[in-house]
N, C-alpha and C positions, 0 to 999 in steps of 0.2 A: 407507417412502414417500419419493419424491423431493422432494415439496414440503415435507416436514418436515425435510429434511436441514439440519443446522446448518453454516453456512459459516465461522463464526468459530471460531478456535482458542482455547479457554479454558484457563486455567491456574489451578489451585486455589492460593490464597495461604495462607500460614501463619495468617492472621487469619480464615480461613473465607470470605473474599470471592472474587470472580472478577475476573480482569484480562485485558487483551489489548492487542495493538498494533493501532492503527487508522490508516488511510491517508487520512483525511478531508482533512488539510491539503494533500495532493498536488494535489487538484483546484483549490484556490484558488491554489496556487503556479504551477501550469500556466497558469491564466488570467492571472495577473500577468505571466508570461513569454511570453504569446501562443504557447504550444505546445499543440497538440491531441493527442488520443489517436491520431488518424490520423497525425500527424507522428511520434509516438513509434514507431508500428509501421512506417510506410513510409519515413521519412527516417532515423530513428535505429536501426532494426532491433530494437526491443524486441518480444518475441514477444507475439502476441495472447493467448496463454495466461497470460503473466505479468500482463498488464493485467487479464485476467479474475480472476486470483487476488487482485490488489490491490483490485479493486472489491468482492470478497467478504471483504476483510480476512483472507484466508488467509495462511499462511506463505509468505514469499518469502526468497530467499537474499541474503547480503550483496553478492554481485556485482550483483544487480539494484538494490539500494539505492545502491551506488556508481555504477552507470551512470546512474540517475536524477539523482543529485546532480551528476554531471558535465554531463549534458544541461541541467539547469535552473540550473546554477551556484549551488547552494544547499547547506545543511547537512541532515543526516538529520532534525533537528527541524523542518525546513520542510516535510517530506513525510509524517511519521508521528509518532505520539505514543503513549505508554503510558497506558491508561485503566483505572482500577480501578473495577469495578462491584460 
């Protein structure tokens, strides 16, 4: 079923827990820098598909992370974090 599809990419840890990379910090960093999703797509040419993947905390490649850091003049830790659940 489409509505039960899990968008987060979970990794089993050695300790039996689950962990993942989340991009929650990206949105606050974008707000601080006054850069909108619209600007990412139309000014900086970040694909709408990549934005969608980020919103779902799905896997993205290092090229996208690098591009976001360049656009926002920030470090990877300002846009993403590792969360152990």
